[in-house]
C-alpha positions, -999 to 999 in steps of 0.1 A, spaced: 149 523 -582 156 496 -556 130 492 -530 144 500 -495 112 493 -475 125 459 -464 161 470 -460 174 461 -425 190 490 -406 207 492 -372 207 521 -349 222 527 -315 225 558 -293 230 567 -257 220 597 -236 243 614 -212 220 604 -184 227 567 -191 197 555 -212 208 535 -242 188 524 -272 196 498 -298 174 484 -325 178 465 -358 152 459 -386 132 477 -412 131 515 -411 95 516 -400 101 492 -371 132 512 -359 112 544 -360 84 528 -339 109 514 -314 127 548 -312 95 567 -306 84 542 -279 118 544 -261 119 582 -262 84 583 -247 94 559 -219 124 581 -210 102 612 -209 115 626 -242 94 636 -272 104 620 -306 111 646 -333 81 649 -357 89 658 -392 60 677 -407 53 674 -444 54 706 -464 19 720 -471 5 710 -505 8 736 -533 -25 750 -543 -33 751 -580 -44 785 -592 -81 787 -601 -88 794 -638 -99 830 -645 -126 840 -670 -136 873 -685 -165 891 -668 -182 899 -701 -176 871 -725 -182 879 -762 -215 869 -778 -218 833 -790 -187 823 -770 -189 793 -748 -179 800 -712 -165 770 -695 -177 761 -661 -150 765 -635 -138 732 -621 -141 724 -584 -116 744 -564 -85 725 -556 -85 724 -518 -58 707 -498 -68 676 -479 -76 682 -442 -45 679 -421 -45 648 -400 -31 656 -366 -5 632 -353 -20 604 -332 -10 610 -295 11 583 -280 -7 560 -256 -2 569 -219 30 556 -206 13 536 -178 -10 518 -202 16 493 -214 27 485 -179 -9 482 -167 -15 455 -194 15 435 -180 11 440 -143 -15 439 -115 -16 443 -77 -20 411 -58 -21 414 -20 -2 447 -23 25 431 -44 32 441 -80 31 409 -101 30 399 -138 -5 392 -151 9 363 -171 42 345 -171 60 352 -204 82 327 -222 104 356 -233 117 362 -198 142 345 -175 142 352 -138 169 379 -140 152 397 -170 118 394 -152 134 412 -123 145 441 -146 110 445 -160 95 444 -125 118 471 -114 108 492 -144 71 486 -137 76 498 -101 93 529 -113 65 537 -138 34 526 -119 45 532 -83 70 560 -88 95 539 -69 131 542 -80 142 516 -55 126 483 -48 133 463 -17 148 429 -20 120 414 1 93 427 -22 112 419 -54 117 383 -42 80 380 -34 69 395 -67 91 371 -87 78 341 -67 42 351 -72 49 357 -109 64 322 -113 100 332 -116 114 319 -83 148 303 -91 169 306 -60 184 333 -39 178 368 -52 213 381 -48 227 352 -68 199 355 -93 207 392 -100 245 389 -99 249 387 -137 227 418 -143 246 437 -116 279 429 -133 265 439 -166 256 473 -151 218 469 -155 211 475 -118 227 484 -85 219 476 -49 220 496 -17 219 483 19 225 448 30 206 417 40 169 424 48 174 461 42 188 457 7 171 474 -22 176 473 -60 176 502 -85 178 501 -123 205 519 -142 197 539 -173 208 510 -195 188 486 -174 156 506 -178 161 508 -215 165 470 -217 134 466 -195 113 489 -217 122 470 -249 114 437 -232 81 450 -219 70 460 -255 80 425 -268 60 408 -240 29 430 -248 32 420 -285 33 384 -275 2 385 -254 
């Protein structure tokens, strides 16, 4: 039978609330990415339980064996191996706490990643604010300061995020100094995948 462990697969799905997931690679990698994405979005991945092992019947022996008849010693009872409970997923905040810290009241990256550009760094920052601070909206002033302290300052923020806004990854409310940014479902999904990649690269 052909070995399918290294066969590359591709999966993509989207929830009605807007979150979208896409992954490509071996089956085990896709399952890990899917479970991580579902945990980030507050959903529980489906767990397929193995069927319980079938117990072998114990051998039976006569109570009064005839004289001069050898009575075999019963073999050790066949007991099923102890069930291993599924390992609980790491707390959602743990990943983001590895990547971010508070510096003078500003949420900043602990370490600048080579995997990010300034626009994608903004997406991950917005996702971190949503997870760690429970903030759905992040002011333009604070976002600009966080990017600058993290080493991703590359010009005016509105121009920097224009491509991501056109792609539908985030939206803005307000204007000028009162402007704030908010991730879309698709933007949050992208930020979550980027965050895991950064954590693996640390």
